[in-house]
N, CA, C and O atoms as CSV, one atom per row, in Angstrom:
chain,resi,resn,atom,element,x,y,z
A,1,UNK,N,N,115.550,-7.169,-179.045
A,1,UNK,CA,C,115.953,-8.469,-178.550
A,1,UNK,C,C,115.052,-8.827,-177.375
A,1,UNK,O,O,114.686,-7.949,-176.593
A,2,UNK,N,N,114.696,-10.068,-177.238
A,2,UNK,CA,C,113.821,-10.517,-176.169
A,2,UNK,C,C,114.592,-10.658,-174.871
A,2,UNK,O,O,115.820,-10.743,-174.871
A,3,UNK,N,N,113.860,-10.683,-173.759
A,3,UNK,CA,C,114.525,-10.851,-172.470
A,3,UNK,C,C,115.164,-12.219,-172.351
A,3,UNK,O,O,116.123,-12.384,-171.597
A,4,UNK,N,N,114.657,-13.204,-173.075
A,4,UNK,CA,C,115.220,-14.548,-173.015
A,4,UNK,C,C,116.651,-14.564,-173.530
A,4,UNK,O,O,117.483,-15.300,-172.999
A,5,UNK,N,N,116.954,-13.784,-174.536
A,5,UNK,CA,C,118.272,-13.832,-175.165
A,5,UNK,C,C,119.289,-12.908,-174.497
A,5,UNK,O,O,120.459,-12.929,-174.878
A,6,UNK,N,N,118.885,-12.098,-173.512
A,6,UNK,CA,C,119.771,-11.076,-172.978
A,6,UNK,C,C,120.878,-11.598,-172.073
A,6,UNK,O,O,121.943,-10.983,-172.020
A,7,UNK,N,N,120.681,-12.693,-171.365
A,7,UNK,CA,C,121.704,-13.217,-170.466
A,7,UNK,C,C,122.837,-13.865,-171.243
A,7,UNK,O,O,122.639,-14.401,-172.333
A,8,UNK,N,N,124.036,-13.804,-170.656
A,8,UNK,CA,C,125.170,-14.521,-171.246
A,8,UNK,C,C,124.906,-16.016,-171.120
A,8,UNK,O,O,124.539,-16.498,-170.049
A,9,UNK,N,N,125.090,-16.733,-172.197
A,9,UNK,CA,C,124.847,-18.172,-172.203
A,9,UNK,C,C,126.013,-18.897,-172.838
A,9,UNK,O,O,126.722,-18.364,-173.691
A,10,UNK,N,N,126.188,-20.124,-172.396
A,10,UNK,CA,C,127.172,-21.011,-172.998
A,10,UNK,C,C,126.473,-22.326,-173.281
A,10,UNK,O,O,125.790,-22.872,-172.416
A,11,UNK,N,N,126.645,-22.835,-174.494
A,11,UNK,CA,C,126.078,-24.131,-174.856
A,11,UNK,C,C,127.163,-24.964,-175.524
A,11,UNK,O,O,128.186,-24.440,-175.966
A,12,UNK,N,N,126.924,-26.259,-175.588
A,12,UNK,CA,C,127.891,-27.100,-176.298
A,12,UNK,C,C,127.651,-26.984,-177.796
A,12,UNK,O,O,126.535,-26.715,-178.241
A,13,UNK,N,N,128.706,-27.189,-178.560
A,13,UNK,CA,C,128.537,-27.148,-180.014
A,13,UNK,C,C,127.619,-28.277,-180.475
A,13,UNK,O,O,126.922,-28.125,-181.478
A,14,UNK,N,N,127.604,-29.402,-179.767
A,14,UNK,CA,C,126.704,-30.503,-180.109
A,14,UNK,C,C,125.243,-30.108,-179.873
A,14,UNK,O,O,124.387,-30.391,-180.711
A,15,UNK,N,N,124.948,-29.457,-178.740
A,15,UNK,CA,C,123.584,-28.980,-178.493
A,15,UNK,C,C,123.177,-27.969,-179.564
A,15,UNK,O,O,122.040,-27.987,-180.035
A,16,UNK,N,N,124.102,-27.086,-179.950
A,16,UNK,CA,C,123.796,-26.090,-180.982
A,16,UNK,C,C,123.384,-26.770,-182.283
A,16,UNK,O,O,122.366,-26.416,-182.878
A,17,UNK,N,N,124.166,-27.737,-182.718
A,17,UNK,CA,C,123.871,-28.438,-183.973
A,17,UNK,C,C,122.534,-29.173,-183.877
A,17,UNK,O,O,121.714,-29.092,-184.791
A,18,UNK,N,N,122.314,-29.883,-182.780
A,18,UNK,CA,C,121.071,-30.655,-182.640
A,18,UNK,C,C,119.841,-29.753,-182.599
A,18,UNK,O,O,118.829,-30.055,-183.232
A,19,UNK,N,N,119.921,-28.657,-181.864
A,19,UNK,CA,C,118.771,-27.747,-181.784
A,19,UNK,C,C,118.555,-27.059,-183.124
A,19,UNK,O,O,117.416,-26.919,-183.572
A,20,UNK,N,N,119.631,-26.630,-183.766
A,20,UNK,CA,C,119.517,-26.013,-185.091
A,20,UNK,C,C,118.836,-26.979,-186.070
A,20,UNK,O,O,117.941,-26.580,-186.815
A,21,UNK,N,N,119.257,-28.243,-186.066
A,21,UNK,CA,C,118.649,-29.239,-186.955
A,21,UNK,C,C,117.187,-29.483,-186.610
A,21,UNK,O,O,116.362,-29.653,-187.507
A,22,UNK,N,N,116.859,-29.502,-185.332
A,22,UNK,CA,C,115.468,-29.658,-184.902
A,22,UNK,C,C,114.613,-28.509,-185.428
A,22,UNK,O,O,113.524,-28.735,-185.955
A,23,UNK,N,N,115.097,-27.293,-185.288
A,23,UNK,CA,C,114.356,-26.127,-185.778
A,23,UNK,C,C,114.204,-26.162,-187.295
A,23,UNK,O,O,113.154,-25.803,-187.827
A,24,UNK,N,N,115.252,-26.595,-187.987
A,24,UNK,CA,C,115.193,-26.683,-189.448
A,24,UNK,C,C,114.173,-27.731,-189.892
A,24,UNK,O,O,113.405,-27.499,-190.826
A,25,UNK,N,N,114.168,-28.893,-189.216
A,25,UNK,CA,C,113.193,-29.945,-189.559
A,25,UNK,C,C,111.768,-29.474,-189.305
A,25,UNK,O,O,110.868,-29.752,-190.098
A,26,UNK,N,N,111.562,-28.769,-188.212
A,26,UNK,CA,C,110.223,-28.262,-187.915
A,26,UNK,C,C,109.774,-27.258,-188.968
A,26,UNK,O,O,108.627,-27.291,-189.414
A,27,UNK,N,N,110.667,-26.374,-189.361
A,27,UNK,CA,C,110.321,-25.379,-190.377
A,27,UNK,C,C,109.993,-26.058,-191.701
A,27,UNK,O,O,109.039,-25.674,-192.377
A,28,UNK,N,N,110.782,-27.069,-192.076
A,28,UNK,CA,C,110.551,-27.783,-193.337
A,28,UNK,C,C,109.222,-28.526,-193.324
A,28,UNK,O,O,108.585,-28.692,-194.364
A,29,UNK,N,N,108.808,-28.973,-192.142
A,29,UNK,CA,C,107.545,-29.704,-192.015
A,29,UNK,C,C,106.365,-28.762,-191.806
A,29,UNK,O,O,105.226,-29.211,-191.671
A,30,UNK,N,N,106.631,-27.464,-191.779
A,30,UNK,CA,C,105.565,-26.496,-191.546
A,30,UNK,C,C,105.085,-26.495,-190.109
A,30,UNK,O,O,103.976,-26.044,-189.823
A,31,UNK,N,N,105.911,-26.996,-189.203
A,31,UNK,CA,C,105.512,-27.121,-187.802
A,31,UNK,C,C,106.252,-26.143,-186.890
A,31,UNK,O,O,106.199,-26.275,-185.667
A,32,UNK,N,N,106.934,-25.173,-187.469
A,32,UNK,CA,C,107.676,-24.214,-186.647
A,32,UNK,C,C,106.703,-23.391,-185.813
A,32,UNK,O,O,105.630,-23.012,-186.281
A,33,UNK,N,N,107.091,-23.123,-184.579
A,33,UNK,CA,C,106.261,-22.321,-183.689
A,33,UNK,C,C,106.724,-20.871,-183.720
A,33,UNK,O,O,107.803,-20.566,-184.229
A,34,UNK,N,N,105.907,-19.986,-183.177
A,34,UNK,CA,C,106.306,-18.585,-183.064
A,34,UNK,C,C,107.558,-18.454,-182.204
A,34,UNK,O,O,108.357,-17.534,-182.376
A,35,UNK,N,N,107.707,-19.380,-181.292
A,35,UNK,CA,C,108.831,-19.349,-180.354
A,35,UNK,C,C,110.142,-19.819,-180.994
A,35,UNK,O,O,111.211,-19.558,-180.442
A,36,UNK,N,N,110.089,-20.494,-182.123
A,36,UNK,CA,C,111.286,-21.049,-182.762
A,36,UNK,C,C,112.317,-19.969,-183.077
A,36,UNK,O,O,113.517,-20.206,-182.943
A,37,UNK,N,N,111.871,-18.803,-183.488
A,37,UNK,CA,C,112.806,-17.721,-183.813
A,37,UNK,C,C,113.586,-17.280,-182.577
A,37,UNK,O,O,114.778,-16.983,-182.661
A,38,UNK,N,N,112.915,-17.239,-181.443
A,38,UNK,CA,C,113.598,-16.855,-180.207
A,38,UNK,C,C,114.651,-17.889,-179.818
A,38,UNK,O,O,115.758,-17.527,-179.420
A,39,UNK,N,N,114.314,-19.169,-179.929
A,39,UNK,CA,C,115.281,-20.222,-179.621
A,39,UNK,C,C,116.473,-20.148,-180.570
A,39,UNK,O,O,117.616,-20.309,-180.144
A,40,UNK,N,N,116.214,-19.910,-181.834
A,40,UNK,CA,C,117.293,-19.775,-182.808
A,40,UNK,C,C,118.225,-18.624,-182.424
A,40,UNK,O,O,119.446,-18.748,-182.520
A,41,UNK,N,N,117.648,-17.519,-181.994
A,41,UNK,CA,C,118.445,-16.366,-181.562
A,41,UNK,C,C,119.294,-16.723,-180.338
A,41,UNK,O,O,120.468,-16.358,-180.263
A,42,UNK,N,N,118.699,-17.431,-179.391
A,42,UNK,CA,C,119.420,-17.814,-178.175
A,42,UNK,C,C,120.635,-18.670,-178.514
A,42,UNK,O,O,121.733,-18.407,-178.024
A,43,UNK,N,N,120.449,-19.693,-179.348
A,43,UNK,CA,C,121.582,-20.580,-179.635
A,43,UNK,C,C,122.633,-19.896,-180.500
A,43,UNK,O,O,123.824,-20.175,-180.368
A,44,UNK,N,N,122.200,-19.005,-181.380
A,44,UNK,CA,C,123.169,-18.318,-182.236
A,44,UNK,C,C,124.002,-17.285,-181.474
A,44,UNK,O,O,125.149,-17.028,-181.839
A,45,UNK,N,N,123.437,-16.694,-180.424
A,45,UNK,CA,C,124.164,-15.694,-179.641
A,45,UNK,C,C,125.012,-16.304,-178.527
A,45,UNK,O,O,125.901,-15.643,-177.990
A,46,UNK,N,N,124.744,-17.544,-178.182
A,46,UNK,CA,C,125.465,-18.193,-177.077
A,46,UNK,C,C,126.908,-18.496,-177.457
A,46,UNK,O,O,127.221,-18.744,-178.621
A,47,UNK,N,N,127.776,-18.470,-176.456
A,47,UNK,CA,C,129.132,-18.980,-176.649
A,47,UNK,C,C,129.019,-20.484,-176.833
A,47,UNK,O,O,128.212,-21.136,-176.170
A,48,UNK,N,N,129.827,-21.036,-177.733
A,48,UNK,CA,C,129.811,-22.480,-177.971
A,48,UNK,C,C,131.151,-23.082,-177.573
A,48,UNK,O,O,132.216,-22.558,-177.901
A,49,UNK,N,N,131.064,-24.200,-176.856
A,49,UNK,CA,C,132.265,-24.933,-176.456
A,49,UNK,C,C,132.045,-26.410,-176.739
A,49,UNK,O,O,130.913,-26.860,-176.917
A,50,UNK,N,N,133.145,-27.158,-176.780
A,50,UNK,CA,C,133.024,-28.607,-176.950
A,50,UNK,C,C,132.379,-29.190,-175.693
A,50,UNK,O,O,132.549,-28.639,-174.605
A,51,UNK,N,N,131.642,-30.295,-175.824
A,51,UNK,CA,C,131.002,-30.891,-174.643
A,51,UNK,C,C,131.991,-31.171,-173.508
A,51,UNK,O,O,131.637,-31.044,-172.336
A,52,UNK,N,N,133.210,-31.546,-173.844
A,52,UNK,CA,C,134.213,-31.846,-172.827
A,52,UNK,C,C,134.674,-30.597,-172.074
A,52,UNK,O,O,135.302,-30.705,-171.021
A,53,UNK,N,N,134.366,-29.416,-172.608
A,53,UNK,CA,C,134.839,-28.162,-172.022
A,53,UNK,C,C,133.760,-27.380,-171.283
A,53,UNK,O,O,134.055,-26.343,-170.691
A,54,UNK,N,N,132.515,-27.854,-171.305
A,54,UNK,CA,C,131.427,-27.100,-170.671
A,54,UNK,C,C,131.575,-27.170,-169.146
A,54,UNK,O,O,131.830,-28.239,-168.590
A,55,UNK,N,N,131.415,-26.046,-168.491
A,55,UNK,CA,C,131.502,-26.007,-167.027
A,55,UNK,C,C,130.311,-26.742,-166.412
A,55,UNK,O,O,129.221,-26.759,-166.983
A,56,UNK,N,N,130.524,-27.340,-165.261
A,56,UNK,CA,C,129.502,-28.154,-164.598
A,56,UNK,C,C,128.347,-27.325,-164.038
A,56,UNK,O,O,127.332,-27.894,-163.636
A,57,UNK,N,N,128.472,-25.999,-164.002
A,57,UNK,CA,C,127.402,-25.146,-163.466
A,57,UNK,C,C,126.514,-24.550,-164.570
A,57,UNK,O,O,125.745,-23.624,-164.313
A,58,UNK,N,N,126.621,-25.079,-165.789
A,58,UNK,CA,C,125.857,-24.590,-166.944
A,58,UNK,C,C,124.723,-25.570,-167.265
A,58,UNK,O,O,124.908,-26.785,-167.205
A,59,UNK,N,N,123.551,-25.030,-167.606
A,59,UNK,CA,C,122.408,-25.858,-167.999
A,59,UNK,C,C,122.579,-26.286,-169.453
A,59,UNK,O,O,122.552,-25.454,-170.360
A,60,UNK,N,N,122.754,-27.587,-169.668
A,60,UNK,CA,C,122.857,-28.164,-171.009
A,60,UNK,C,C,121.643,-29.058,-171.241
A,60,UNK,O,O,120.828,-29.258,-170.340
A,61,UNK,N,N,121.530,-29.589,-172.442
A,61,UNK,CA,C,120.436,-30.513,-172.727
A,61,UNK,C,C,120.544,-31.735,-171.815
A,61,UNK,O,O,121.623,-32.295,-171.621
A,62,UNK,N,N,119.424,-32.122,-171.274
A,62,UNK,CA,C,119.266,-33.242,-170.335
A,62,UNK,C,C,119.894,-32.973,-168.972
A,62,UNK,O,O,120.108,-33.897,-168.188
A,63,UNK,N,N,120.187,-31.705,-168.693
A,63,UNK,CA,C,120.574,-31.345,-167.331
A,63,UNK,C,C,119.322,-31.329,-166.462
A,63,UNK,O,O,118.255,-30.892,-166.893
A,64,UNK,N,N,119.471,-31.813,-165.237
A,64,UNK,CA,C,118.408,-31.708,-164.235
A,64,UNK,C,C,118.798,-30.560,-163.324
A,64,UNK,O,O,119.860,-30.582,-162.701
A,65,UNK,N,N,117.932,-29.553,-163.248
A,65,UNK,CA,C,118.247,-28.345,-162.496
A,65,UNK,C,C,117.228,-28.119,-161.389
A,65,UNK,O,O,116.044,-28.421,-161.542
A,66,UNK,N,N,117.706,-27.583,-160.275
A,66,UNK,CA,C,116.800,-27.167,-159.212
A,66,UNK,C,C,116.584,-25.672,-159.391
A,66,UNK,O,O,117.536,-24.893,-159.438
A,67,UNK,N,N,115.329,-25.287,-159.489
A,67,UNK,CA,C,114.973,-23.895,-159.734
A,67,UNK,C,C,114.029,-23.416,-158.635
A,67,UNK,O,O,113.383,-24.216,-157.958
A,68,UNK,N,N,113.963,-22.099,-158.473
A,68,UNK,CA,C,113.057,-21.499,-157.499
A,68,UNK,C,C,112.257,-20.404,-158.186
A,68,UNK,O,O,112.790,-19.622,-158.974
A,69,UNK,N,N,110.957,-20.363,-157.867
A,69,UNK,CA,C,110.123,-19.295,-158.416
A,69,UNK,C,C,110.251,-18.054,-157.528
A,69,UNK,O,O,111.025,-18.050,-156.570
A,70,UNK,N,N,109.493,-17.005,-157.846
A,70,UNK,CA,C,109.607,-15.736,-157.130
A,70,UNK,C,C,109.268,-15.865,-155.649
A,70,UNK,O,O,109.741,-15.067,-154.839
A,71,UNK,N,N,108.457,-16.852,-155.283
A,71,UNK,CA,C,108.098,-17.055,-153.874
A,71,UNK,C,C,109.161,-17.847,-153.115
A,71,UNK,O,O,109.103,-17.956,-151.890
A,72,UNK,N,N,110.141,-18.404,-153.851
A,72,UNK,CA,C,111.181,-19.216,-153.232
A,72,UNK,C,C,110.908,-20.706,-153.285
A,72,UNK,O,O,111.755,-21.508,-152.892
A,73,UNK,N,N,109.723,-21.088,-153.771
A,73,UNK,CA,C,109.386,-22.513,-153.882
A,73,UNK,C,C,110.297,-23.170,-154.914
A,73,UNK,O,O,110.462,-22.664,-156.024
A,74,UNK,N,N,110.884,-24.301,-154.533
A,74,UNK,CA,C,111.826,-24.991,-155.412
A,74,UNK,C,C,111.209,-26.230,-156.040
A,74,UNK,O,O,110.310,-26.860,-155.484
A,75,UNK,N,N,111.724,-26.555,-157.221
A,75,UNK,CA,C,111.359,-27.794,-157.913
A,75,UNK,C,C,112.503,-28.161,-158.841
A,75,UNK,O,O,113.374,-27.343,-159.138
A,76,UNK,N,N,112.483,-29.401,-159.291
A,76,UNK,CA,C,113.506,-29.873,-160.224
A,76,UNK,C,C,112.905,-30.024,-161.609
A,76,UNK,O,O,111.791,-30.523,-161.766
A,77,UNK,N,N,113.654,-29.586,-162.611
A,77,UNK,CA,C,113.251,-29.695,-164.010
A,77,UNK,C,C,114.408,-30.284,-164.804
A,77,UNK,O,O,115.575,-30.053,-164.487
A,78,UNK,N,N,114.071,-31.044,-165.836
A,78,UNK,CA,C,115.076,-31.576,-166.748
A,78,UNK,C,C,114.814,-31.003,-168.127
A,78,UNK,O,O,113.704,-31.118,-168.647
A,79,UNK,N,N,115.824,-30.386,-168.724
A,79,UNK,CA,C,115.715,-29.798,-170.057
A,79,UNK,C,C,115.882,-30.897,-171.093
A,79,UNK,O,O,116.893,-31.599,-171.095
A,80,UNK,N,N,114.895,-31.055,-171.981
A,80,UNK,CA,C,114.918,-32.175,-172.921
A,80,UNK,C,C,114.448,-31.749,-174.310
A,80,UNK,O,O,114.041,-30.608,-174.529
A,81,UNK,N,N,114.517,-32.701,-175.239
A,81,UNK,CA,C,113.978,-32.498,-176.585
A,81,UNK,C,C,112.496,-32.858,-176.581
A,81,UNK,O,O,112.045,-33.592,-175.701
A,82,UNK,N,N,111.729,-32.350,-177.555
A,82,UNK,CA,C,110.273,-32.527,-177.553
A,82,UNK,C,C,109.762,-33.957,-177.342
A,82,UNK,O,O,108.793,-34.129,-176.603
A,83,UNK,N,N,110.357,-34.993,-177.948
A,83,UNK,CA,C,109.786,-36.332,-177.743
A,83,UNK,C,C,109.804,-36.800,-176.285
A,83,UNK,O,O,109.009,-37.659,-175.903
A,84,UNK,N,N,110.697,-36.248,-175.478
A,84,UNK,CA,C,110.815,-36.661,-174.079
A,84,UNK,C,C,110.065,-35.743,-173.114
A,84,UNK,O,O,110.035,-36.003,-171.911
A,85,UNK,N,N,109.464,-34.678,-173.629
A,85,UNK,CA,C,108.811,-33.693,-172.765
A,85,UNK,C,C,107.599,-34.289,-172.050
A,85,UNK,O,O,106.774,-34.974,-172.654
A,86,UNK,N,N,107.517,-34.010,-170.759
A,86,UNK,CA,C,106.397,-34.429,-169.917
A,86,UNK,C,C,106.394,-33.497,-168.708
A,86,UNK,O,O,107.067,-33.756,-167.711
A,87,UNK,N,N,105.635,-32.419,-168.807
A,87,UNK,CA,C,105.651,-31.394,-167.765
A,87,UNK,C,C,105.314,-31.968,-166.393
A,87,UNK,O,O,105.871,-31.525,-165.389
A,88,UNK,N,N,104.420,-32.940,-166.334
A,88,UNK,CA,C,104.041,-33.534,-165.049
A,88,UNK,C,C,105.224,-34.229,-164.376
A,88,UNK,O,O,105.271,-34.341,-163.151
A,89,UNK,N,N,106.175,-34.693,-165.182
A,89,UNK,CA,C,107.369,-35.359,-164.656
A,89,UNK,C,C,108.570,-34.407,-164.567
A,89,UNK,O,O,109.679,-34.829,-164.237
A,90,UNK,N,N,108.341,-33.125,-164.863
A,90,UNK,CA,C,109.425,-32.149,-164.801
A,90,UNK,C,C,110.338,-32.166,-166.010
A,90,UNK,O,O,111.428,-31.597,-165.969
A,91,UNK,N,N,109.908,-32.815,-167.095
A,91,UNK,CA,C,110.691,-32.876,-168.335
A,91,UNK,C,C,110.220,-31.730,-169.237
A,91,UNK,O,O,109.116,-31.778,-169.778
A,92,UNK,N,N,111.052,-30.710,-169.395
A,92,UNK,CA,C,110.674,-29.478,-170.082
A,92,UNK,C,C,111.370,-29.394,-171.437
A,92,UNK,O,O,112.597,-29.443,-171.516
A,93,UNK,N,N,110.585,-29.268,-172.498
A,93,UNK,CA,C,111.131,-29.189,-173.852
A,93,UNK,C,C,111.905,-27.895,-174.059
A,93,UNK,O,O,111.493,-26.827,-173.605
A,94,UNK,N,N,113.020,-28.008,-174.745
A,94,UNK,CA,C,113.803,-26.838,-175.114
A,94,UNK,C,C,113.000,-25.928,-176.044
A,94,UNK,O,O,113.314,-24.744,-176.169
A,95,UNK,N,N,111.976,-26.463,-176.692
A,95,UNK,CA,C,111.141,-25.652,-177.576
A,95,UNK,C,C,110.109,-24.822,-176.819
A,95,UNK,O,O,109.473,-23.948,-177.407
A,96,UNK,N,N,109.937,-25.081,-175.532
A,96,UNK,CA,C,108.993,-24.297,-174.730
A,96,UNK,C,C,109.663,-23.002,-174.276
A,96,UNK,O,O,110.890,-22.933,-174.211
A,97,UNK,N,N,108.876,-21.985,-173.964
A,97,UNK,CA,C,109.482,-20.749,-173.462
A,97,UNK,C,C,110.354,-20.967,-172.220
A,97,UNK,O,O,111.415,-20.355,-172.098
A,98,UNK,N,N,109.919,-21.829,-171.304
A,98,UNK,CA,C,110.718,-22.097,-170.105
A,98,UNK,C,C,112.018,-22.801,-170.484
A,98,UNK,O,O,113.086,-22.444,-169.988
A,99,UNK,N,N,111.930,-23.794,-171.357
A,99,UNK,CA,C,113.120,-24.529,-171.776
A,99,UNK,C,C,114.137,-23.637,-172.453
A,99,UNK,O,O,115.329,-23.705,-172.155
A,100,UNK,N,N,113.670,-22.804,-173.360
A,100,UNK,CA,C,114.569,-21.866,-174.036
A,100,UNK,C,C,115.205,-20.917,-173.033
A,100,UNK,O,O,116.393,-20.610,-173.127
A,101,UNK,N,N,114.415,-20.454,-172.073
A,101,UNK,CA,C,114.924,-19.513,-171.076
A,101,UNK,C,C,116.014,-20.134,-170.205
A,101,UNK,O,O,116.916,-19.429,-169.753
A,102,UNK,N,N,115.943,-21.448,-169.963
A,102,UNK,CA,C,116.928,-22.121,-169.113
A,102,UNK,C,C,118.217,-22.488,-169.847
A,102,UNK,O,O,119.287,-22.517,-169.238
A,103,UNK,N,N,118.127,-22.765,-171.130
A,103,UNK,CA,C,119.271,-23.269,-171.887
A,103,UNK,C,C,120.491,-22.355,-171.774
A,103,UNK,O,O,120.414,-21.160,-172.059
A,104,UNK,N,N,121.611,-22.933,-171.357
A,104,UNK,CA,C,122.876,-22.210,-171.329
A,104,UNK,C,C,123.101,-21.308,-170.137
A,104,UNK,O,O,124.139,-20.652,-170.049
A,105,UNK,N,N,122.141,-21.261,-169.205
A,105,UNK,CA,C,122.319,-20.414,-168.028
A,105,UNK,C,C,123.258,-21.062,-167.020
A,105,UNK,O,O,123.538,-22.259,-167.084
A,106,UNK,N,N,123.732,-20.253,-166.098
A,106,UNK,CA,C,124.600,-20.706,-165.011
A,106,UNK,C,C,123.819,-20.706,-163.706
A,106,UNK,O,O,122.805,-20.021,-163.575
A,107,UNK,N,N,124.303,-21.480,-162.746
A,107,UNK,CA,C,123.723,-21.448,-161.408
A,107,UNK,C,C,123.754,-20.003,-160.913
A,107,UNK,O,O,124.776,-19.323,-161.015
A,108,UNK,N,N,122.628,-19.546,-160.379
A,108,UNK,CA,C,122.494,-18.171,-159.905
A,108,UNK,C,C,121.775,-17.263,-160.879
A,108,UNK,O,O,121.235,-16.234,-160.475
A,109,UNK,N,N,121.756,-17.625,-162.171
A,109,UNK,CA,C,121.042,-16.832,-163.174
A,109,UNK,C,C,119.536,-17.006,-163.009
A,109,UNK,O,O,119.070,-18.005,-162.462
A,110,UNK,N,N,118.789,-16.024,-163.488
A,110,UNK,CA,C,117.333,-16.101,-163.473
A,110,UNK,C,C,116.819,-16.173,-164.900
A,110,UNK,O,O,117.077,-15.291,-165.719
A,111,UNK,N,N,116.086,-17.240,-165.179
A,111,UNK,CA,C,115.451,-17.419,-166.489
A,111,UNK,C,C,114.167,-16.599,-166.507
A,111,UNK,O,O,113.381,-16.643,-165.560
A,112,UNK,N,N,113.958,-15.855,-167.580
A,112,UNK,CA,C,112.737,-15.052,-167.738
A,112,UNK,C,C,112.143,-15.339,-169.103
A,112,UNK,O,O,112.867,-15.504,-170.084
A,113,UNK,N,N,110.810,-15.397,-169.160
A,113,UNK,CA,C,110.127,-15.688,-170.410
A,113,UNK,C,C,108.719,-15.125,-170.365
A,113,UNK,O,O,108.218,-14.735,-169.310
A,114,UNK,N,N,108.098,-15.090,-171.523
A,114,UNK,CA,C,106.677,-14.758,-171.634
A,114,UNK,C,C,105.943,-16.037,-171.974
A,114,UNK,O,O,106.302,-16.735,-172.922
A,115,UNK,N,N,104.924,-16.339,-171.209
A,115,UNK,CA,C,104.130,-17.533,-171.463
A,115,UNK,C,C,103.220,-17.342,-172.657
A,115,UNK,O,O,103.116,-16.242,-173.201
A,116,UNK,N,N,102.564,-18.410,-173.059
A,116,UNK,CA,C,101.636,-18.355,-174.194
A,116,UNK,C,C,100.514,-17.353,-173.939
A,116,UNK,O,O,99.945,-16.793,-174.876
A,117,UNK,N,N,100.202,-17.132,-172.664
A,117,UNK,CA,C,99.155,-16.176,-172.301
A,117,UNK,C,C,99.675,-14.741,-172.217
A,117,UNK,O,O,98.924,-13.820,-171.898
A,118,UNK,N,N,100.974,-14.557,-172.508
A,118,UNK,CA,C,101.579,-13.231,-172.475
A,118,UNK,C,C,102.069,-12.806,-171.109
A,118,UNK,O,O,102.631,-11.721,-170.965
A,119,UNK,N,N,101.867,-13.643,-170.100
A,119,UNK,CA,C,102.302,-13.305,-168.745
A,119,UNK,C,C,103.775,-13.675,-168.557
A,119,UNK,O,O,104.223,-14.726,-169.017
A,120,UNK,N,N,104.525,-12.798,-167.873
A,120,UNK,CA,C,105.936,-13.106,-167.642
A,120,UNK,C,C,106.103,-14.177,-166.567
A,120,UNK,O,O,105.315,-14.278,-165.626
A,121,UNK,N,N,107.148,-14.965,-166.740
A,121,UNK,CA,C,107.508,-15.964,-165.742
A,121,UNK,C,C,108.986,-15.865,-165.459
A,121,UNK,O,O,109.748,-15.338,-166.270
A,122,UNK,N,N,109.396,-16.369,-164.311
A,122,UNK,CA,C,110.820,-16.397,-164.004
A,122,UNK,C,C,111.124,-17.512,-163.018
A,122,UNK,O,O,110.314,-17.840,-162.152
A,123,UNK,N,N,112.302,-18.082,-163.170
A,123,UNK,CA,C,112.820,-19.112,-162.280
A,123,UNK,C,C,114.314,-18.872,-162.107
A,123,UNK,O,O,115.030,-18.653,-163.085
A,124,UNK,N,N,114.780,-18.913,-160.873
A,124,UNK,CA,C,116.217,-18.799,-160.626
A,124,UNK,C,C,116.823,-20.194,-160.601
A,124,UNK,O,O,116.287,-21.102,-159.966
A,125,UNK,N,N,117.946,-20.359,-161.296
A,125,UNK,CA,C,118.668,-21.631,-161.285
A,125,UNK,C,C,119.438,-21.701,-159.967
A,125,UNK,O,O,120.371,-20.930,-159.745
A,126,UNK,N,N,119.042,-22.629,-159.098
A,126,UNK,CA,C,119.678,-22.765,-157.782
A,126,UNK,C,C,120.813,-23.781,-157.796
A,126,UNK,O,O,121.822,-23.599,-157.114
A,127,UNK,N,N,120.648,-24.855,-158.577
A,127,UNK,CA,C,121.682,-25.899,-158.598
A,127,UNK,C,C,121.524,-26.755,-159.839
A,127,UNK,O,O,120.429,-26.887,-160.386
A,128,UNK,N,N,122.619,-27.327,-160.269
A,128,UNK,CA,C,122.590,-28.354,-161.311
A,128,UNK,C,C,122.668,-29.686,-160.567
A,128,UNK,O,O,123.699,-30.018,-159.982
A,129,UNK,N,N,121.581,-30.440,-160.594
A,129,UNK,CA,C,121.553,-31.727,-159.900
A,129,UNK,C,C,122.213,-32.821,-160.731
A,129,UNK,O,O,122.767,-33.779,-160.191
A,130,UNK,N,N,122.147,-32.666,-162.042
A,130,UNK,CA,C,122.789,-33.612,-162.954
A,130,UNK,C,C,123.050,-32.895,-164.263
A,130,UNK,O,O,122.182,-32.196,-164.785
A,131,UNK,N,N,124.248,-33.071,-164.787
A,131,UNK,CA,C,124.590,-32.570,-166.117
A,131,UNK,C,C,125.299,-33.716,-166.832
A,131,UNK,O,O,126.302,-34.222,-166.327
A,132,UNK,N,N,124.799,-34.140,-168.002
A,132,UNK,CA,C,125.417,-35.277,-168.692
A,132,UNK,C,C,126.921,-35.118,-168.891
A,132,UNK,O,O,127.683,-36.055,-168.656
A,133,UNK,N,N,127.342,-33.949,-169.317
A,133,UNK,CA,C,128.757,-33.732,-169.617
A,133,UNK,C,C,129.625,-33.863,-168.360
A,133,UNK,O,O,130.735,-34.390,-168.428
A,134,UNK,N,N,129.130,-33.391,-167.228
A,134,UNK,CA,C,129.889,-33.503,-165.979
A,134,UNK,C,C,130.029,-34.958,-165.545
A,134,UNK,O,O,130.929,-35.305,-164.779
A,135,UNK,N,N,129.124,-35.807,-166.044
A,135,UNK,CA,C,129.169,-37.241,-165.735
A,135,UNK,C,C,129.937,-38.028,-166.792
A,135,UNK,O,O,129.981,-39.258,-166.744
A,136,UNK,N,N,130.541,-37.322,-167.746
A,136,UNK,CA,C,131.328,-37.986,-168.780
A,136,UNK,C,C,130.537,-38.404,-170.002
A,136,UNK,O,O,131.075,-39.072,-170.884
A,137,UNK,N,N,129.256,-38.020,-170.074
A,137,UNK,CA,C,128.431,-38.342,-171.240
A,137,UNK,C,C,128.441,-37.133,-172.167
A,137,UNK,O,O,127.753,-36.143,-171.918
A,138,UNK,N,N,129.210,-37.218,-173.217
A,138,UNK,CA,C,129.363,-36.093,-174.134
A,138,UNK,C,C,128.477,-36.203,-175.365
A,138,UNK,O,O,128.602,-35.400,-176.290
A,139,UNK,N,N,127.583,-37.186,-175.389
A,139,UNK,CA,C,126.721,-37.387,-176.561
A,139,UNK,C,C,125.243,-37.407,-176.214
A,139,UNK,O,O,124.420,-37.679,-177.089
A,140,UNK,N,N,124.875,-37.130,-174.968
A,140,UNK,CA,C,123.465,-37.197,-174.540
A,140,UNK,C,C,122.609,-36.244,-175.336
A,140,UNK,O,O,121.401,-36.167,-175.113
């Protein structure tokens, strides 16, 4: 099992269905990445709850999170689907190693992943600045 899948995670059942369908469409189009299997493992092993039941300290799709790297430097990232990804704007695709590592984590957890270059990365989730479900948006 990869280090990405080792932490306890909770995701909404809606996020699970949407990500599963995204992975299936990519595979059918021959566009699946090597990382797709890891994301599939993460969502399949995660606890699933209804969007109305997700705790406000959990990273869900379109959550804006404040993270810190190993040096303590902080930045804000928003977990999104591929069409909205823009790393320069802090919009991180769930299909990226960083995005997969963040999905379903709680404040205080540390996301760990291997980059495309094989180098390990890590970010600690310091705060959830915005979570759609906590704002009453259960369909984001």
